[in-house]
N, C-alpha and C positions, 0 to 999 in steps of 0.2 A: 185219819187215825193219828193222833198224837206220837211227835217224833221222840225217840230217845234220847234223855238226859244224858250230855257227855259233862263229864269231870276232868277238871285238871289242875294238876300241882305245878306251881311254876316258882322258882327262884329268882328273884331280883336284886343283884348286887352294883355297886358301883365303889369308887374310891373315896366319893365326897356326897355329901347330904343334896348339894345342889344339883347332881347329875341324876338323882332321883326326883328332885323337884318336888311336884304334887303329889306324888305316888300315894301316901299314906292317908292323903284327905279323901280319895277315891277308893278306900277300903273300909267295910262295915266288919263288925264284931271284932274291932282292932284287938290286938294284945302285944305283949311288947316282955322278951326276958333279957337279962344283962348277963353278960360273961366279962366281967373287969369293966373294962370302956366299952368294949362291942356290944352294941344293942340289937336284937333280932325282931323286928316286927312281923305280925302275921294277921292275915284279915281275908274277906270276901269281897271280890271285884264287885264293886255298885252296880255301873251303869251294864251290867250283863244280865240283872234280874229276872227280866221280862222275855230273855230269850232261854232256848233250850240248852242251855249250857253254864256251868258253874264252874270259875276259876278261883282256886286258893293261892294265894300269894304269900311267900316269905321273903321278907325284904331288910336289907341291912347295907350300911356304906362302912368299909373296911377300914379306911385310911391309907396313905400312901404306901407304895413298895411292894415287893414280891412277898415278903414276910406275913406284911399286914392282910393282905389278899389272901394267900393261902389260909391263913388262919379262920379269916371270915369265912371263906366258902365250906371250908373244912365244917365248923360250927354251924353253918346254915343247912347244909347236909343233914349233921346231926340232930338239930332241931325239928326238922322234918320226920325223921326216921322216929323220934321221941314220941309224935303223936300218930304215928302208925302210917306215914304218907311216904313216898317216894317221888321224887321230882320228875315230870315227863320232862323238862329239861330245864336249863339255867341261863337266863339273860344275863350277862355283864356288860354294863353301859358306861358311858362316859365320854370324856374328851380327849385327845391327842395330838401331836404335833404332827404338821406333814413331812413327810418324806421324800415328796416330790415336787417338782415346780407346777404340775398340771393339777394339784390339790389346793383348794381356797380355803377360808374359813368359812364354816358353816356346812362344807360339805359333809357326807356321809361314808364313813368305810364299813364294809361289812368284812370281818375277818374271815379268809378261807384258811390260813393258816396260822402259826405263830412259831417264832424262832426268839429266843433269849439273846440278844444280842452281846452280853456281858458274861455269857456261860462258857469256861473255859478251864478245863480240866487237862491240858494239855500236860505232859506227854503221854499220860496214861490213857486218854481219848481224843479223838479229834475234835477242833476247836468248835464249838457251839453243841454236840453233843451232849446229851442229858446222861450223866451217869445211873446205872441202874434201868434207864429204859431204851440206851443205846440208839437213840433216834435223836435229830436236832431240830426237827419241825415237826409240830402236833397239827394234824388235820382236823379243821371243825366238822360236823356231821353236814354231809351234803343237803339231806332232803331237808333240813332246818334251814340252813344257809340258802336254798332257792327259793323256799317259800317267805322268808323274811325279804330278800330281794325283790319278789314279786309283789308283796303287800306293799312294802315302801314306796317302790314305783306307782303304783296305783293310788298310794294316800297322798304323796308329795309330787305331785307333778310339777313341770317347770314353773320358776318364777312363786314358788312355796316359799316358807320361812327358812328352810334350809335349801341346801346348794344341792351339786351334782350328787349322783350315787354310785360307789364305786366300791370293788370288792377284790380282795387280795391279801398279800403277806403284812402282817402286823409283827413289829420288833417290840420286847420287852426288855427292860434294863431298871437297874437301882440308881438311875441318874434322871435328872430332869435336863432332856437337851437343850442347850441355848446357845450352841456354837457350831457356826456353819460348818467350819472344817472337822470336827466330829462328826454331824451328820453324813457328811461325805465320805468320810472313813467307812462308816457303818454300812452306808448305801453302794460302796465299792464292792463289798463281798456278797450283797443282796439289791441287784439291780433292779429286782422287780419289786421292792418295798415300798409299800402305800404310807405308812405311818408310825410312828414310835410314842411308846406311853411306858409305864410303870408297873402294872398289875395283869394284865390280859394272859401273859404267858405263864405264868405261875397257876392261875385260874385254871385255864386250860389245860396243865398238868394233872392238877388235882381230880379235875372232870374226867379227864383220859384215865386216870389209874382207878376212878368210881366208875367207870363206865357210865357217866350218866351225857345227854347231849347236851352241847355248850353252843349259845349263839353269843357273838362279841359284836356290840354294834359302837362305832366310836364316831365323834365328829368333831371336824377338825377346828381347834380354838389358835393355833399359833403356826410359823413357818419353823420352829424349831432352830431359831437362830438367836442373834444379839438381842432382838426385841422379843423375845418368847415369854419372857417374864411380865412384861406389862401388858401384853396382847392378853396373855391368857387370865390375866387378874379383871380386865375389863370383861373379857368373853364369859367368865363363869358367873359372874353376877348376872348378865340377860340370860344365859343358858338355863338356869334355875327356873325362869318362867316359862319355859319351852321343854324341857325334857320330858315330863309326863306325856305330850303330844305325841313325840317320837316312840316312847313305850306304849301308848295307849294305840296308836295305828296298829301294833302288832297284834295285841292282845284280841284287839275286836275280830281278827280274823282267824282264832283259834280253829274255827270249825273247819277248815280248809287245809290245817296241815296233818300231814300223814308221814310219821316220823318212820323211817327205815334206818339200819344200821348203815356204818360206814363203808 
């Protein structure tokens, strides 16, 4: 008996084109819509044509920072809705700085939750609390997170092109952290912190408000210290060639994803 065809609608978003790498080359029926400088691409995933699964991809890179990220993910959602489609989930991916000494370059971090380390509306709200939502931490969808963690561990065993796989708290702020004292100040309030970056917290806030499951995966590019700038610039060139390997390792396992509410 022929198995039923499964269809998925997935949003892919990053800050830079290198973080999506070869993604667009792996899409059939590719189309593009432009909104100012933001370009949104859509297409059908090529390598799954022979299986009983179809994956429609909407992809974009936002540029750096929380405002760019918020704008891009909102446009991405709207573009899917224009085509009468709703996302099963959104994957935001890219690189980040390590927030603890146990993480090394090329390690993978899956976000369990996000805080915005530069959110401070005191004295009206406690530090880090997001006005309007009245929460400081936004949690990721547990079933999506667990599926991704299992998929990555199966696909990237020890001695793979990537390093160790971690999960935990990630902090977002509108600043590239390249100062050890500043990093220590952030970690003082969040000792469980794994990584720092500039977009994920904003994307998670929009996804939370839109009730869309979100998966955020970061790869460590630097140590968020004085050498972060040069480490980052060298790393992103290499990462361009392998970022699709990370993304595709998840998409090929979509048949095993059973999404549940938080």
